[in-house]
N, C-alpha and C positions, 0 to 999 in steps of 0.2 A: 528357432532356427534348428534346421535338417542336419540331422545325425550323418555323419560323412560316411563312418563304416557302414550305414544303409545305401549310400548308394555304391559306398567301392563292392560287398555284395550284389545288387543290383548287375551293377558293372561286369563281375564276375561270370556271376549265371549268364548275361548274355554272350560273352565271350563263349564260354562253353557251347552255348546253344549254337554257336557260329560255326565253332569246330568239328559238332558231333554233325552237322548237317551237312558241312566239307566233307568230312569221311563216309557222309554212305550212309543212309538208313531202310531199312526196309519198310514200304505199307505205311501201319497203321502207327508205327513209333516215328517214321519220317513226320506224316500230318501232326503229331501231335507238338513234335519240334519246333514246326513249319508256325504253326499254330502259337505256341509260348513264345519263338521268337518274332511275331508281328507283333504281339498284344505290347511285348517290351523295346521294338523299336522308337516308339515317338516318347517315353518315360528315355531312354540313353539318349536322343536328342534335347529331351530339357535335360539331363544334366549334364550335358557338353556344355550347354548352352550357360548352366548358373553357373559352374564348375570355373569356365574359361572367364566369366564376368568376374567371377573372386581373384583370379589370378590378375586381372587387370587391374581390379585397384588393387590389389598387395604390390603391386608392378609398380603404379600412378604413387602410391604412397610412400616406398621407398625411394622414388624418383624426389621428392621433395628435399631429401639430404644433398642434394648434387644442384650446386649453388645453377649450372648452366641447363638444368634441367627442369627447374622448380617451376618455371614457368607455363612450358606446357603441362607438367600433370596437375596445376592447380587451375590449366582450363578442361581436361578432359575428366578427374575427379568429381563433377558436381552431377554429368551428364551419367556417367560412370553408377554413381551412389544411387542416382534418380530409378537407375535402372534396375536395380537389385533386385528390389523391394515385388518388383512386376515377376519378374525371373524366378524368384521363390514362388511366386501363387500359381504361377502354371506349373511349375514342378508338384507344388502338392496338387495338386490338381492330378498329375498324370501319376501321380502316388496312388489314387484313391485306390478303393478294389474295385474292378469294373464287376459290371453286373452282367452273367454271361447269358445272360437273354441280348442285350443291346444289339452286338452286329446280325441276329436273327432277321429274316422276315417276318410279315406281322398279318395279323387277321381284323381285319375292320367292322364290327356290327356298330348300326344305328338303327336306333329302334325311338316312333316317337312318344313321345311322354303327356303329358296333362295339353288338352288345347284341342282336340277335333282335329278336323280337315288343316287348319291353321300349324297347327303340331309337327304333320302329314308334310305339309308342303315344305315346313324347317330341316326336317329330317335332308331332304331333298338337296335342301341349300346346303348343308353341312356335306352329302355326298359328292356335290360337283366342288367345294371347298376344298377337301382332302384328298379329292383328284385331279385337281389342278395344281396342288401343290405336289406330290405325285409326280407328276410331269414335270414340272418346274425340276423335280432332279434329279429326272431321268431313271426315274423308279418305272415299274413295272406293274400295270394297276389291271385285276381282272377280281368281275362279278361271279361270285358262287349262287349267292341266291339272292334276288331283284323283287321282290314282291310292289306294287305300284296302288296306288289308289285313283280313280278314274280322273280326279281332278289335275294327275303327277304330280304326288306326295308319295313317301315311302311307307308301309306297313312295315317293313324287314328289310335290311339290306345286308349280306355279308360282301367284304370282297378281302383278297387277298392281293398283300402288298410285297416285291420284293424287289433287294439294293441294298445298296450299302448301308448300314447302320438302321435299316428304317427301325425298329421299335425302338431305338435311343433316341429316334430324334419324335417319336409318336406316341411313347407310352405315358405322357404324360394328359394325352385328350382324352382318359378315359374319365368317365362323372355325365354327369345334366347340365347338358346345354341350355341357357332361356333364354327364349326372344322374345324381345318386346317391339311392336311395329302395330302398323293399320294394314290387317288382310285387304289384300282385292277383295272380297265379299263384301268387305265392309263399308256400307255407305250413309255411317253416321260418322265415321272418321276417326271412331275412338281407336283409343290401344289399344292394343289385347297381349297379354303374357300367355306364353306357350314356351313348350321346350321338347327335348329329343335328349336320349341318353348314349352316348357314344361307349364301346368298348374296344381296346386293344389289345391283342393278345399275343403272343410269341410266338410264333410258329414252332410248334414242336415236334422233332426228328425221333425217327424208332428206338434210339439211343436214351431220348429227355423220360419216357413212358411208355409203359408196356399196357396196352390191354385186353383182357381175357376176351378171346371170341364167345364166350357162352353168358358174357357177361351184357349181350348187345343182343336187342329185338333188331329187322332190319324189315321194310315194312317198303310193296311200291304202291305209286301211287301215280295216278292222270298229271300232268305237267298241266299247271294254269296261269293266262297271264294277268292283265288287271282287269278287276271287273269279273274275276274268277271265269274267264272265257277260254275255251280250250283251244289252244294251239294246237295239239296233236290230240290222235286218239289212243296213243301207246300209251302199255304204263311204264312211262320211263323215270320219273320223277323218283327219288328215294327218301325214306325216313328211316333215320339210326337211331333207335333208343337205347340210351345205356344207364341198364336198370337200378344200377347202386346207387348211382345221383342223382335220374331221372334226368340227363343231359340229352334235349333232343335237337338233333340238329338235319336238314332238307336240303338237297338240293335236284333243279330242275330242268337238267339240259334234255337235249335230245336222248342222247345217249347211256342210257341206262348203268354200263360200267364204266364213264366217266363221271357220274352222278356218284355212285359209291365211293370211289376214289375222291372226289372232293369231299364227299360227308365225312367221312372217316377223319381226311384233314382237319376240319374245324374239328372236329372232336377228338379229337389229341390237341389241338389249342385249346380248349375250354379245359378240357382234364389237365393241361400242365400247366395254367395258370391256375386251376383253383386250389395244386400244388405249390406253387411256387407264392398264392396268397397265404395258403396253412402254414408253410414255414415263416413267412416273414411275422406273421402273427404270433405266433411262437418265439419271434428272436426277439420281438417289440412291438406291442401293440400300436405304441406311440410313434417310431420310429417309422414303420408301416402305413402310415396312417400320412405322412410328412413327406416322403419322397414317392410318394403314389405308387401305392400295392397293388392298386383295381380296383377299391372303393369307389361304387358310384353310387350309393346313396347321396352323395348331400352335392348339391350346387356350385360348379366351381367357374363358368364363365357366364357370364350376359352380355348377347347381340341387341345392343338400343338404338334399333335403325332408323328415329325423328331423329334424334342428337349423332349419329353416325360413330358412337360409341361404344368401344370396347371395354371389359374389368373381366380381367382374372380376377376371382378372390382371393387364391389361393398367398396373392403375391403382392397382393393390392395396386396391380398393374393395369393402368388405364391408357387407350389410346385411341386417337378419334381418328382412323382411314380406316375402318370397316367396311369399305366398299374393296378395297387392297387386298385385305385380310378374307374377305367372303372371292376374291378370286383369288385368293392358295396363296398370299406373301403371309407367310404361317413363323417364316425365320424368326422375326423378332420378339414374340413370344415364347417360341420353345426354347431361343438362350436365354431366356428371361428364368422358366420354370428349369433349367439343367442349370441353370448359377447357382439359382437357391437350393436345389438341391444337393449340391455341391458344399454350395458352403454351410448346410446342415450336417453333412455327412461330418468335414471337416468337422464342425464342431464335437462332436460325438467321440471324434479319434483325437482329440485336446490336438490338433493339428495347426 
């Protein structure tokens, strides 16, 4: 049972925010109020549904004492009581503390792991999968760094994804993705196993993390395309090294200014992710592993092409619709991972 005094406190806070915004506020104050208001609104909607349902049940039970209304009450009560646990569960989810990064855009990084050329080709398949998912969601998808092999595989790719709740939907994709299939270069029909690593980092804003200019080493290089071919003769590519952490980022468009801007964007995201991981680990190493803090050391998913099967090992989810998934149909997986994380979070909070 959810404490009613807690619901009342939330409702009063929402009313206060509404009144404050109507009264008018300046700049940063209004922005802060508007953000809290927007965060609370879906909670208020669930509170309203839950309270209305409990009122309807109370009224229907009172009607049982009225000879004329008793039959109607007996008809309504089963459906009302059946709906109550669902409404309570939805409200519990709405009341869970929000990850501050959920609403942020994200940096997607994909690199081949074990498996040589086949791993690089699988990495390219994952890139297309996420790009199609982003398109289906109406998100923006911009490649910041892309290094390809001569066979069309990915050596390394970094993409910037913008839109509503991007990080919330993609944060559980971080980890080692394993593929089992017969490579196109395999004449004997043998199934090979290879892997690629995916990292999804929330985009950092200037207020999220500060970078000391003295901690950076910035180098310019010649841009290169697939196979190491020079696409131009200007030193336009930028490589930034963050010396305290050893993190290195590159961007290789034709505009050196734009490259520096993009590389700094990626660097901020990696440093922000590093800090988030540190805080999560201090809070609870077990919780960090369970809800996807970014630990990318373990295999999270297997894509078995001969059987058309996808298995997510974290939640023991198996789907036999691999073709659709590779076309970007990821919602069923994302929803299941999100529900699992919410269930664990509620268990920790004893909700």
